[in-house]
C-alpha positions as CSV (number, residue, x, y, z in Angstrom):
1,M,-94.2,-62.2,27.1
2,L,-92.7,-63.9,30.1
3,T,-89.8,-62.3,32.0
4,P,-87.0,-64.6,32.8
5,A,-88.0,-64.8,36.4
6,D,-91.5,-65.6,35.4
7,R,-90.8,-68.8,33.6
8,P,-92.7,-71.8,35.2
9,L,-89.7,-73.2,37.0
10,P,-88.4,-70.0,38.6
11,A,-92.0,-69.0,39.6
12,R,-92.5,-72.6,41.0
13,L,-89.5,-72.3,43.3
14,R,-90.5,-68.7,44.5
15,R,-93.9,-70.1,45.4
16,V,-92.5,-73.0,47.4
17,L,-89.9,-70.8,49.3
18,S,-92.6,-68.5,50.3
19,A,-95.2,-71.1,51.5
20,V,-94.0,-71.8,55.0
21,P,-90.9,-69.8,55.7
22,E,-90.3,-71.2,59.2
23,A,-90.6,-75.0,58.1
24,I,-87.1,-76.9,57.8
25,A,-86.1,-77.0,54.2
26,L,-82.3,-78.1,54.5
27,T,-80.3,-79.8,57.2
28,F,-76.5,-80.1,57.3
29,E,-74.5,-81.6,60.0
30,D,-76.4,-80.8,63.3
31,R,-78.1,-77.7,61.9
32,G,-81.6,-77.1,60.3
33,Y,-82.4,-74.2,57.7
34,P,-85.7,-73.0,57.1
35,W,-87.3,-72.3,53.7
36,E,-86.6,-68.5,54.8
37,F,-82.9,-69.1,54.5
38,L,-83.3,-70.2,50.8
39,R,-85.6,-67.3,50.2
40,R,-83.0,-65.0,51.6
41,G,-80.6,-66.0,49.0
42,V,-83.1,-65.0,46.1
43,D,-83.2,-61.5,47.8
44,D,-79.6,-61.2,48.5
45,L,-78.7,-62.1,44.9
46,D,-80.9,-59.5,43.5
47,R,-79.6,-56.9,46.0
48,L,-76.1,-57.7,45.9
49,L,-76.0,-57.2,41.9
50,A,-78.0,-54.1,42.4
51,D,-75.5,-52.6,44.7
52,A,-72.8,-53.7,42.5
53,G,-74.2,-51.7,39.5
54,A,-75.0,-55.0,37.7
55,P,-78.6,-55.8,38.4
56,D,-79.0,-57.3,34.9
57,A,-76.0,-59.7,35.1
58,H,-77.4,-63.2,34.6
59,R,-74.5,-65.6,34.0
60,V,-73.7,-66.8,37.4
61,G,-70.7,-69.0,37.9
62,I,-70.7,-70.9,41.2
63,V,-67.9,-73.2,42.6
64,L,-70.3,-75.7,43.8
65,R,-69.5,-77.5,46.9
66,N,-72.1,-79.4,49.1
67,R,-72.7,-76.6,51.6
68,P,-75.8,-74.8,52.7
69,G,-74.7,-71.4,51.3
70,H,-73.9,-73.1,48.0
71,L,-77.0,-74.9,47.5
72,A,-78.9,-71.6,48.5
73,A,-77.0,-69.8,45.7
74,L,-78.0,-72.5,43.1
75,V,-81.6,-72.2,44.0
76,A,-81.4,-68.3,44.1
77,V,-80.0,-68.3,40.4
78,I,-82.7,-70.7,39.1
79,A,-85.4,-68.9,41.0
80,T,-84.5,-65.6,39.5
81,G,-84.5,-67.0,36.0
82,R,-80.6,-66.6,35.6
83,E,-78.0,-68.9,34.1
84,I,-75.7,-71.1,36.3
85,V,-72.3,-71.8,35.0
86,T,-71.1,-74.8,37.0
87,L,-67.5,-74.3,38.3
88,S,-65.8,-77.4,39.9
89,P,-64.1,-77.1,43.3
90,F,-62.4,-80.4,42.4
91,H,-60.4,-78.8,39.5
92,G,-56.7,-77.8,40.4
93,D,-56.2,-74.0,40.9
94,V,-54.9,-73.4,37.2
95,A,-57.8,-75.4,35.8
96,L,-60.5,-73.4,37.9
97,A,-59.0,-70.2,37.0
98,E,-58.9,-71.1,33.4
99,D,-62.6,-72.1,33.5
100,I,-63.5,-68.7,34.7
101,T,-61.5,-66.8,32.3
102,S,-62.6,-68.7,29.3
103,L,-66.4,-69.0,30.4
104,A,-66.4,-65.3,31.5
105,P,-69.3,-65.4,33.8
106,Q,-70.8,-62.1,34.9
107,V,-70.8,-63.1,38.4
108,V,-68.5,-65.5,40.6
109,I,-69.9,-67.1,43.8
110,A,-67.6,-69.1,46.0
111,G,-66.9,-69.9,49.4
112,A,-64.2,-68.3,51.5
113,V,-61.9,-71.5,51.0
114,D,-62.1,-71.2,47.2
115,W,-61.7,-67.4,47.1
116,A,-58.5,-68.0,48.9
117,R,-57.1,-70.1,46.1
118,S,-54.4,-69.3,43.9
119,G,-55.6,-67.5,40.7
120,M,-59.3,-67.3,41.7
121,A,-59.3,-63.5,42.4
122,T,-57.2,-62.8,39.4
123,A,-59.4,-64.7,37.0
124,A,-62.5,-63.0,38.2
125,A,-60.7,-59.5,38.0
126,K,-59.7,-60.5,34.3
127,V,-63.4,-61.1,33.3
128,G,-64.6,-58.1,35.5
129,A,-67.1,-60.4,37.3
130,V,-69.1,-59.3,40.5
131,P,-67.5,-61.5,43.4
132,L,-70.0,-62.9,45.9
133,E,-69.3,-65.1,49.0
134,T,-71.4,-67.9,50.5
135,S,-72.3,-68.0,54.1
136,E,-73.9,-70.4,56.5
137,D,-75.1,-67.8,58.8
138,D,-78.5,-66.0,58.4
139,R,-77.7,-64.5,55.0
140,P,-76.5,-67.3,52.6
141,L,-74.9,-64.7,50.2
142,L,-72.5,-61.9,51.1
143,A,-70.5,-59.3,49.0
144,H,-66.8,-60.4,48.6
145,P,-64.3,-57.5,48.8
146,A,-63.0,-56.8,45.4
147,D,-60.0,-54.8,44.4
148,W,-60.7,-54.7,40.7
149,V,-63.2,-52.6,38.5
150,I,-66.4,-54.6,38.2
151,A,-67.2,-54.6,34.6
152,P,-69.0,-58.0,33.6
153,S,-68.8,-58.9,29.9
154,A,-71.8,-58.4,27.8
155,A,-73.7,-61.8,27.4
156,E,-77.0,-62.6,25.6
157,R,-79.8,-63.6,27.7
158,G,-81.4,-66.8,26.5
159,D,-83.4,-69.7,27.8
160,V,-80.2,-71.6,29.2
161,A,-80.8,-72.5,32.8
162,V,-77.4,-74.4,33.5
163,L,-74.3,-74.4,31.5
164,M,-73.3,-77.9,32.8
165,Q,-70.0,-79.7,32.7
166,T,-70.1,-83.4,31.9
167,S,-68.5,-86.0,34.1
168,G,-65.6,-86.6,32.1
169,T,-65.7,-90.4,32.5
170,T,-64.7,-91.1,28.9
171,G,-62.5,-88.1,27.8
172,R,-62.3,-84.3,28.5
173,P,-65.3,-82.9,30.2
174,K,-67.5,-80.8,27.6
175,R,-70.1,-78.1,28.3
176,I,-73.9,-78.9,27.9
177,E,-76.6,-76.2,27.7
178,L,-79.6,-77.3,29.8
179,T,-82.5,-74.9,29.0
180,Y,-85.4,-73.9,31.2
181,R,-87.7,-75.8,28.9
182,K,-85.6,-79.0,28.9
183,L,-85.2,-79.1,32.5
184,T,-88.8,-78.2,33.3
185,A,-89.7,-81.2,31.0
186,A,-87.3,-83.5,32.9
187,F,-89.0,-82.6,36.2
188,E,-92.4,-83.0,34.7
189,A,-91.5,-86.4,33.3
190,S,-90.3,-87.7,36.6
191,G,-93.3,-86.5,38.5
192,T,-91.9,-83.3,39.9
193,P,-94.5,-80.6,39.6
194,V,-93.7,-77.4,38.0
195,A,-96.7,-76.0,36.4
196,S,-99.0,-76.9,39.3
197,P,-100.0,-73.8,41.6
198,E,-100.6,-76.0,44.5
199,V,-97.6,-76.2,47.1
200,R,-97.5,-79.0,49.5
201,L,-94.4,-79.2,51.8
202,R,-93.4,-82.7,52.5
203,T,-91.9,-83.9,55.7
204,H,-89.8,-86.7,54.7
205,P,-86.5,-85.3,53.6
206,S,-84.3,-86.4,50.5
207,I,-80.7,-87.3,51.3
208,L,-78.4,-85.6,48.9
209,W,-74.7,-86.6,48.9
210,T,-73.9,-86.5,45.1
211,S,-71.8,-83.5,44.3
212,L,-73.9,-80.4,43.2
213,V,-71.3,-79.6,40.5
214,H,-72.6,-83.0,38.9
215,I,-76.1,-83.4,37.2
216,G,-77.2,-86.0,39.9
217,G,-76.6,-83.4,42.5
218,L,-77.6,-80.1,40.9
219,Y,-80.7,-81.9,39.4
220,F,-82.2,-83.1,42.7
221,A,-81.1,-80.0,44.6
222,I,-83.6,-78.1,42.4
223,A,-86.2,-80.9,42.0
224,N,-86.4,-81.1,45.8
225,V,-87.3,-77.5,46.2
226,A,-89.9,-77.7,43.2
227,A,-91.4,-80.7,45.0
228,G,-91.4,-79.0,48.5
229,L,-89.2,-81.6,49.8
230,P,-86.5,-81.0,52.6
231,T,-83.0,-81.8,51.6
232,A,-80.6,-83.5,54.0
233,L,-77.1,-82.4,52.6
234,L,-73.9,-84.5,53.0
235,E,-70.6,-83.0,51.7
236,R,-69.5,-86.5,50.4
237,F,-70.5,-90.1,50.7
238,D,-69.6,-91.9,53.9
239,V,-71.6,-95.2,54.6
240,H,-71.7,-94.9,58.2
241,Q,-72.6,-91.1,58.2
242,W,-75.1,-91.8,55.6
243,A,-76.6,-94.7,57.3
244,T,-77.1,-92.8,60.4
245,L,-78.8,-89.9,58.5
246,V,-81.1,-92.7,57.1
247,R,-82.1,-94.0,60.5
248,R,-82.4,-90.4,61.8
249,T,-84.7,-88.9,59.0
250,R,-86.3,-92.1,57.7
251,P,-86.7,-91.1,54.1
252,R,-89.1,-93.1,51.8
253,R,-86.5,-93.1,48.8
254,V,-82.8,-93.2,48.9
255,R,-80.4,-92.9,45.9
256,L,-77.3,-94.9,45.6
257,A,-74.9,-94.9,42.6
258,P,-73.4,-98.3,41.9
259,T,-70.3,-97.5,43.6
260,A,-72.0,-96.2,46.7
261,L,-74.5,-99.1,46.7
262,R,-71.4,-101.6,46.6
263,M,-69.7,-99.9,49.6
264,V,-73.1,-100.3,51.5
265,L,-73.1,-104.0,50.6
266,Q,-69.5,-104.3,51.8
267,S,-70.2,-102.6,55.0
268,D,-71.1,-104.0,58.4
269,L,-74.6,-102.2,58.4
270,P,-77.3,-104.4,60.0
271,A,-80.0,-105.9,57.9
272,D,-82.5,-103.2,59.5
273,A,-80.7,-100.4,58.4
274,F,-83.1,-99.2,56.1
275,D,-86.3,-99.8,57.9
276,G,-88.9,-97.3,56.5
277,V,-87.2,-97.1,53.1
278,E,-89.5,-98.2,50.4
279,Q,-87.1,-98.1,47.4
280,V,-83.3,-97.4,46.5
281,S,-82.9,-95.6,43.2
282,S,-79.7,-96.1,41.3
283,G,-78.2,-94.1,38.3
284,T,-75.1,-92.4,36.9
285,A,-73.6,-95.8,35.7
286,P,-74.7,-99.4,35.0
287,L,-75.7,-101.5,38.0
288,P,-75.0,-105.3,37.6
289,P,-78.2,-107.1,38.7
290,D,-76.4,-109.4,40.9
291,D,-75.6,-106.4,43.0
292,A,-79.2,-105.0,43.1
293,D,-80.4,-108.6,44.1
294,R,-77.8,-109.0,46.7
295,F,-78.9,-105.7,48.3
296,T,-82.5,-106.6,48.1
297,A,-81.9,-109.9,49.8
298,R,-79.8,-108.5,52.6
299,F,-81.9,-105.2,53.4
300,G,-85.2,-106.2,51.9
301,V,-85.5,-102.9,49.9
302,P,-85.8,-103.2,45.9
303,V,-83.4,-101.3,43.9
304,L,-84.7,-99.5,41.0
305,S,-82.2,-98.5,38.1
306,V,-82.7,-95.4,36.2
307,Y,-81.1,-94.3,33.0
308,G,-80.1,-90.9,31.8
309,A,-77.3,-88.5,31.0
310,T,-76.2,-84.8,31.6
311,E,-77.3,-84.1,28.0
312,F,-80.8,-85.3,28.9
313,A,-81.1,-83.0,31.9
314,G,-81.8,-86.1,34.0
315,A,-83.1,-89.6,33.7
316,I,-85.3,-90.7,30.5
317,A,-86.0,-94.4,31.6
318,G,-86.2,-96.4,34.5
319,W,-88.2,-98.7,37.0
320,D,-90.9,-97.8,39.5
321,L,-92.3,-100.1,42.2
322,A,-95.2,-101.3,40.2
323,L,-93.1,-102.2,37.2
324,Y,-90.5,-103.9,39.6
325,R,-93.1,-106.1,41.3
326,E,-94.6,-107.1,38.0
327,W,-91.5,-107.6,35.8
328,W,-88.3,-107.7,37.5
329,A,-87.9,-111.4,37.6
330,A,-88.5,-111.5,33.9
331,K,-86.6,-108.4,32.8
332,R,-83.6,-108.6,35.2
333,G,-80.9,-106.4,34.0
334,S,-82.9,-104.0,32.4
335,V,-82.8,-100.4,33.3
336,G,-86.4,-100.2,33.0
337,R,-89.0,-98.5,30.4
338,A,-89.0,-95.0,28.8
339,F,-90.5,-92.2,31.0
340,R,-93.5,-90.4,29.9
341,G,-92.9,-88.2,26.7
342,I,-89.7,-90.1,25.7
343,A,-89.5,-92.3,22.7
344,L,-86.6,-95.0,22.4
345,R,-85.4,-96.8,19.4
346,V,-82.2,-98.9,18.6
347,V,-80.6,-98.3,15.3
348,D,-77.7,-99.7,13.3
349,R,-74.4,-97.8,14.0
350,E,-73.5,-97.5,10.2
351,T,-76.8,-97.2,8.4
352,G,-79.0,-95.4,11.2
353,E,-81.8,-97.9,10.6
354,P,-84.0,-99.0,13.3
355,L,-83.3,-102.5,14.3
356,P,-85.8,-105.2,15.5
357,A,-86.5,-106.1,19.1
358,G,-83.7,-107.8,20.9
359,T,-81.1,-106.6,18.4
360,V,-78.1,-104.7,19.8
361,G,-77.2,-101.4,18.2
362,V,-76.9,-97.7,19.3
363,L,-79.7,-96.3,21.3
364,E,-81.5,-93.2,20.2
365,A,-84.0,-91.1,22.1
366,K,-86.7,-88.4,21.2
367,G,-88.6,-86.0,23.7
368,P,-89.0,-82.6,25.1
369,Q,-86.1,-82.7,27.5
370,L,-83.5,-83.8,24.8
371,P,-81.1,-81.3,23.3
372,D,-82.8,-81.5,19.9
373,D,-86.4,-81.8,18.7
374,G,-85.6,-85.0,16.7
375,W,-84.0,-88.3,17.4
376,V,-80.9,-87.7,19.4
377,R,-78.2,-90.4,19.2
378,T,-76.5,-91.6,22.4
379,T,-73.2,-93.2,22.8
380,D,-74.7,-96.4,24.4
381,L,-75.1,-99.8,22.7
382,A,-78.5,-101.1,23.7
383,S,-81.5,-103.3,23.0
384,L,-85.2,-102.9,23.4
385,D,-87.3,-106.1,23.9
386,D,-91.0,-106.7,22.8
387,D,-92.4,-105.1,26.3
388,G,-90.4,-102.0,25.7
389,F,-87.7,-102.6,28.3
390,L,-84.5,-101.1,27.7
391,F,-81.0,-103.2,28.2
392,V,-77.7,-101.2,28.0
393,H,-74.9,-103.3,26.9
394,G,-72.1,-100.8,27.1
395,R,-70.9,-97.5,25.5
396,A,-70.3,-97.4,21.9
397,D,-67.6,-95.0,22.2
398,D,-65.7,-97.0,24.9
399,A,-65.4,-99.9,22.5
400,I,-61.8,-101.2,22.2
401,N,-60.9,-101.9,18.6
402,R,-58.3,-104.7,19.0
403,G,-57.0,-105.4,15.4
404,G,-60.6,-105.2,14.1
405,F,-62.2,-107.1,17.1
406,K,-64.6,-104.8,19.0
407,I,-64.4,-105.2,22.6
408,V,-67.1,-103.6,25.1
409,P,-65.1,-102.9,28.4
410,S,-68.1,-104.0,30.5
411,V,-67.6,-107.5,29.2
412,I,-64.1,-107.6,30.9
413,E,-65.4,-105.7,34.0
414,E,-68.2,-108.0,34.7
415,A,-66.2,-111.2,34.4
416,L,-63.6,-109.7,36.9
417,R,-66.3,-108.6,39.4
418,A,-67.5,-111.9,39.4
419,H,-64.4,-113.3,41.0
420,P,-65.1,-113.5,44.9
421,A,-61.8,-111.7,45.7
422,V,-62.6,-108.6,43.3
423,R,-64.3,-105.7,44.7
424,D,-64.4,-103.5,41.4
425,A,-62.9,-103.5,38.0
426,S,-62.3,-101.1,35.1
427,A,-61.2,-102.0,31.7
428,V,-59.9,-99.5,29.1
429,G,-58.0,-99.5,25.8
430,I,-54.4,-98.3,25.4
431,P,-52.7,-97.8,21.9
432,D,-50.7,-100.7,20.6
433,E,-48.4,-100.3,17.6
434,R,-49.4,-103.5,16.0
435,L,-53.2,-104.0,16.9
436,G,-54.1,-100.3,17.2
437,E,-55.5,-100.9,20.7
438,V,-55.4,-103.5,23.4
439,P,-57.5,-104.0,26.6
440,V,-55.9,-103.5,30.1
441,A,-57.7,-103.6,33.4
442,A,-57.3,-102.1,37.0
443,V,-58.9,-103.8,39.8
444,T,-59.5,-103.4,43.5
445,M,-59.7,-106.3,45.9
446,R,-62.1,-106.9,48.7
447,D,-60.9,-106.2,52.2
448,G,-58.0,-108.6,53.2
449,A,-57.8,-110.2,49.8
450,R,-54.6,-111.2,48.2
451,L,-54.4,-112.9,44.7
452,P,-51.8,-113.1,42.1
453,V,-52.7,-111.4,38.9
454,A,-51.9,-114.7,37.2
455,E,-54.9,-116.1,38.8
456,L,-57.0,-113.3,37.6
457,Q,-55.8,-114.0,34.1
458,R,-56.7,-117.6,34.5
459,W,-60.0,-116.6,35.6
460,L,-60.7,-114.6,32.6
461,A,-59.2,-117.0,30.2
462,E,-61.9,-119.4,31.2
463,R,-64.6,-117.1,31.0
464,L,-63.9,-114.8,27.8
465,A,-62.7,-115.1,24.4
466,R,-59.0,-114.7,23.7
467,Y,-59.3,-111.3,22.1
468,H,-61.1,-110.0,25.3
469,L,-58.2,-110.8,27.5
470,P,-56.3,-107.8,29.1
471,T,-52.6,-107.6,28.3
472,E,-52.2,-106.3,31.7
473,I,-54.0,-106.3,34.9
474,R,-53.1,-103.9,37.7
475,V,-54.2,-104.2,41.3
476,V,-54.8,-100.7,42.9
477,D,-56.0,-99.5,46.1
478,E,-58.9,-97.4,44.5
479,L,-60.0,-96.8,41.1
480,P,-59.8,-93.1,40.0
481,R,-63.1,-91.5,40.1
482,T,-64.9,-88.2,39.2
483,P,-66.7,-86.2,41.5
484,S,-70.0,-88.1,40.7
485,M,-68.1,-91.2,41.8
486,K,-68.1,-92.7,38.2
487,V,-64.7,-94.4,37.3
488,S,-62.7,-92.0,35.2
489,R,-61.5,-93.9,32.2
490,P,-58.7,-91.3,31.2
491,D,-57.2,-91.7,34.6
492,V,-57.5,-95.6,34.4
493,Q,-55.5,-95.2,31.2
494,A,-53.0,-93.1,32.9
495,L,-52.1,-95.9,35.3
496,F,-50.7,-97.7,32.2
497,H,-47.9,-97.0,29.8
498,P,-49.4,-95.1,26.7
499,A,-48.4,-98.1,24.4
500,R,-47.5,-101.8,25.1
501,P,-47.0,-104.4,22.6
502,A,-49.7,-107.1,22.9
503,P,-48.5,-110.6,23.1
504,A,-48.4,-112.8,20.3
């Protein structure tokens, strides 16, 4: 029977880390870190836990910032077959301490800035966790001085690789168990080798700016190591800092969430900013096809959408270059086809019966990386055409029920974004005593644009059914966002009064 560290994914990571120790594996700011730096993280984790008298501790909470020591800690936990409990640095002090006490990790890893936060040490002491500190010197992990008795709570060791927090765009974030089996299946489905004994280190890096506490950051941090791909790490997305890194490192593929892609489109970057880049991959949220086409027309690089979710341990459908060249003109707006090993179908929301091609219903998926072995129902409204291309029409659980009329927020958002003065928009439902819910919308304007809200209402009235019209539109400097740069719908709702009577 395999030990946890001998599972295919941990074994793969350790093979890559030991292949050419002196080669550069990670760049951050102006410094390069060799594969040896990441391999030392594996050694440090085992040694420090043994020194603390807890060599078998396996539930490891990490306050995940986009810093070299944190990435090394992340890799070390997976390379030793342990379980990561993701802890968000974006939480307030009270919320972070509550996460630690309620989740009770046996080990807590954080940088010095987070260990200094109010309540951190108290929470770790309450659960008797082994405290470790990240470092950006030669050793990525150090012992953090503890003034409490280290007595980690008992925890059953299973196949869970990551206890992941969802992004919380539609409600309170929840925890998802991503197992080693599911994570491995997700990597293999997207072409990242896990079972292969061959190790070939790459020279073209992958730029990683998505937060490591989000599935998009964590997934690619591990996938890059499994593929022998160097990582160029950014703490956060900044258009010009990111573009400078693209020019300097010349990656073949870059990843831009829709929000970041629009920021690039609205920047003053020259048309040749992406020389050498073969494709842009975009996920985490729907990307309007107009934005994709504008990007390609300006920079000469095709934009390939992918579709996935935290619960799926990554993407389950998307475009590749061959598909794009053959089908984009005919299937514009699709998020692509199902990945290898994934089956998709669209069903009636009430009966669960499969629907014919082209009909909008609730999307279901089946495959080795999904939470269950059978069909898994998503929260997305979608359709599949006769050629197997997937079109996403909004979220079923975002639908606003206005007196019996179901409104998909993306319909309002797309109409607002089509206005030349609007940069971005988010529509949400708020409670209404008479109708149950009514739609409202928050918008940001393009630089220098000034426009009366009444003009936006007139714009929508010419394009939408009357029941789609928001009862209020509010212009804001920035839409509230999660760490993964998705719009946070609960925070948009908080911009408005909790109940507002709809107009007659």
